[in-house]
N, C-alpha and C positions, 0 to 999 in steps of 0.2 A: 598480435597487436594491430589495431586498425586506427586510421586517422580520418576524422571527418572534418569538413569545412576547409579543405585545401583550396578550392576554387572560390568559395563565397562563405560568408558567415564566420563564426568564431571556431578556430581549430580546436578539436577535442580528440583525445586518444581513448580507445576502448580495448578491453580485453575480450577476446572471443575464441574459446577453445574448450576442450574437454580435459578434465583432470581425473585420473583414476588412482585410488588408494586401496591397496589390498592388504588384508591381514590373514596370512596363511594359517596361523594358529587356530583361529575360530571360523575360518572360511567366509569371512565377510569382505565385500568390495563396495566401495563408494564411487559412484560416477557423478561428478559434478560438472555441469555445463556453465561456462561463463557466456552469457547471452549478449549479443549486440542489439542495439536499438533498431527497430524496423523503420522503414521510410515513412510510414503513415501512422505508426503507433508504437507502443512499448515504452520502455524507459531505459536509462543508462544504468550500468553496473549491476544488472540483474543476474541472479544465478538460479539454477534449477537442477535437480538431481534426485538420485535414489541411493539407498543402501540395501544391498541384496545379500542373501545367503547363497553363495556359489554352490554349495552342496545340494541344495534343494531347488534353487532358482527362484525362491520366494522373495518378493520385494517387501522389506520390513519397514523402511522409513522413506518418506518423501521430503526432499529438501527444497526450500524456496526462500526468497528474500533478495537482499542486496549485499554484495561483498563489502560495500562501503557503509552499510547500515546494519539492519537487523536481519539475521539469518535464522530460519525456523526449521525445526525437524518435526514432522508429523508421524506419529506411530500409526501405521495403517491397520493394526489389529484393534487398537482401542479408539482411534480417531483423535487422541490427545495431541495437542501441539505444545511444543516447548521451545524456548529461545536457545538456539545452539551457540550463537555468539552475537554480540552487539558491538559493532565497530565504532559506533558513535560515542560509546562510553569507555572505549579502550584508550590507554595511554600509548602514544607512539614510542617505540624503542628504536633509536637510530642504529644502523648497522655498525659493527666494529670492523674496521679495516686497518691494514698496515699502512704506515706513512709512505708517501711516494718514493722516498729514497730507498726503501726496502723492497719495493715492487720490481718485478721483471719488466723488460722493455715491451713485452707482448701483453701484459696485463691491462685490462680495459681502461681502468682509471688513469694509469700513467700514459698509455698509448694515446688517449684522446684529451689529455690534460690541456695542451696548448689550444686545441680547438675549443674546448669548453671555456677556457679563460677568455678567448676572443669573443665568443658568443655572449658571455656575461658582460663584457665591456662594449657590446653592440658594435664590435669591429667586424663587420661581415666579410670584408675583403680578406683580413687576416685569417678568419675562421675558414673561409673557402680554401685559402692557400694551404693551411695546415691539414685540412681534410683531404685535399688533393695529393699531398705528399704521402699520406698513409696509404691511400688507394693505389698510387703509383708503385709503392714498394710491394704491395700485395700482388699487383699484376706482374711485376718483375719476378717475384718469387714463384708465382704460378707458371710463368713462361719457362723458367729454369727447370721446374719439375717436369713439365711436359717434354722439354728437349731431352732430359735425362731418362724419361720413361719411368719416373718415380711417382707412385701413388701417394697422395696426401693422406697422412694419418694424424688424428688428434693426439695430443700429448697425454691426456688423462682419460680418454675414452676408447672403446673398442666397438666393433660391430656386434650386433645382437646375434646370439647363437640360438635362433628360433627353430621352428619346424617341429614336426612330431617327434617327441622324445628328447628334444633339445633342452638344455638347462634353462633357457629363457622362453620356453614354449608359451605362446599367448602374448608375447611382447613384440611380435613381428612388425607392428606399426611404428616402433621406435627405430630410428636409424643407428643410434649409438647408445651405449650404456657405459656407466662408470667402470673403468678397468681396475676395480678393487673389490676385495671380499670384505664387506661390512657385516660381519657375522659374530661379533663378540657375545659372550654369554651374559655380560652385565652392561648396563648403560655406560659405566666408566670405561670399559674396554672398547665399546663402540665409539665413544668420543675420541679415544686415542687413535683408533683406526682411521677415523675421518680426518683427524689432524695430520696423519701420516701421508695422506694422499697428495697434498700440496701445501706450501706455506700459507697459513691463514692468519695466525696471531702475530702481534708485534714482537719482533726479535727472532721469529722463526724464519729460517732460510731453507732453500732447497737442499743444501748440503748438510743441514742439521739432522742428527740421528737421535737427539735426546728424546723426542716423542716416541720414536720407534722402540728405543731401548726400554723406555719406561713401560710401554705396552707389553713388551716381551717378558718382563719380570712377573706379569700377572697371568701367565699361562696356567691352564688346569694341570692337575697332578698327572704324572705318567710321562714316559719318554716321548718327546715330540717326534713327529714324523719328519721326513726329509724336507718338507716345505711348510712346516707348521708355523714358522715365524714370518712367512711372506705375507705382508699386508697388501701388497699390490699384486694383482692377478696378471701375470705375464703369459698365461695360456698353458702353464704346466699343470699336470694333475696334482691335486692336493687332497689326499684321502682323509686327512684329519679334519678338514673343513668342508661341510656340506655345501654344494653349489646352491646358488640362490633359487634355482628353478626346481630343486628337488622337492618332492611332496612331503609335507609335514602332516603328522597325524592330527587332524583338527580336534580341538577340545570341544566338549559339549557346551553349546551355547544356551544359557538359561537366563531368565529374568530380563531386566531392562538392558538391552545391548549397549546403548549409549550412556547409561548411567547419568542422565541429565539431572541437574539439580534445579530446584525452583530459583528464579532470579532473586538476587539479594534485594533487600529493602533500599530505598533511595538514600544515598549518602553513605552507605556501607560499602567499603572496597571489596573487590573480589581478589583473593590471594591465590597465587599459583607458584609452586616450587619447581625450579628448573631441574629436569631429570639428571642432567650431566654435572652441573656445578653446584646444585643445592641452593642457588641464589633464590631469594624470595622476591617476587614481583607483585605489586599491588596495582589493580586496575580500578580507577576511580572515575566517577561521573565527570564528564567534561563541564567546565564552568559555562553557564549561559551568559 
């Protein structure tokens, strides 16, 4: 995240980084760059990238456009361009969050609530005071850890096990990775595993085991291994669940890899079914 206009002009935030998406089943990887505007040229919110076949090193698609507008994928074999996604015609879906009274003291929305309220009320003195309180508590906690010789460890993440032959080989650029095995054989089980990592939904608490128990009832046939029901990876070996970095036998990639469809006619909604919940979302053209 970059901020422009701090000293003069209108302040504006920009996204600037790379995002990698890998599909081990068919050996594809997408490298998307969120570009920042240059000093003397360029535009805001631009993206660029490629989709490659990791098995052959061949670049299959070229990505371009704006993440806030129209994004285009160009097939480098045929030269054909197709709209990958058009954000200007998409309907915003607000995030679903738990109410403040159900959130933990360290969760971001609750932690910064008083500061945000003061900012919205344009009470800069109160906002500064609340922000300082949080920073002082964090400094005190860091000082106590230093005195005790304790290394800080995230609650939900662990260090990447990279290096040659490591389970996360090729991910050495990451500092931390989610400390959970999200490897269910069906979308429903993957959804349950994700919900078991931390409280996400309204009414779900850190002590609640209903999500975990529901997930465990859908295990595949056969006697489970000693750690087959562990959804959180605490570092113990789990022979029944393949590590995320283990090689998968790639399937043969044929035809149109992205399976892009021609854009719908004006006025016709685009319908998408949620993989986990089967909810139907309709994306309609924004009103002019």
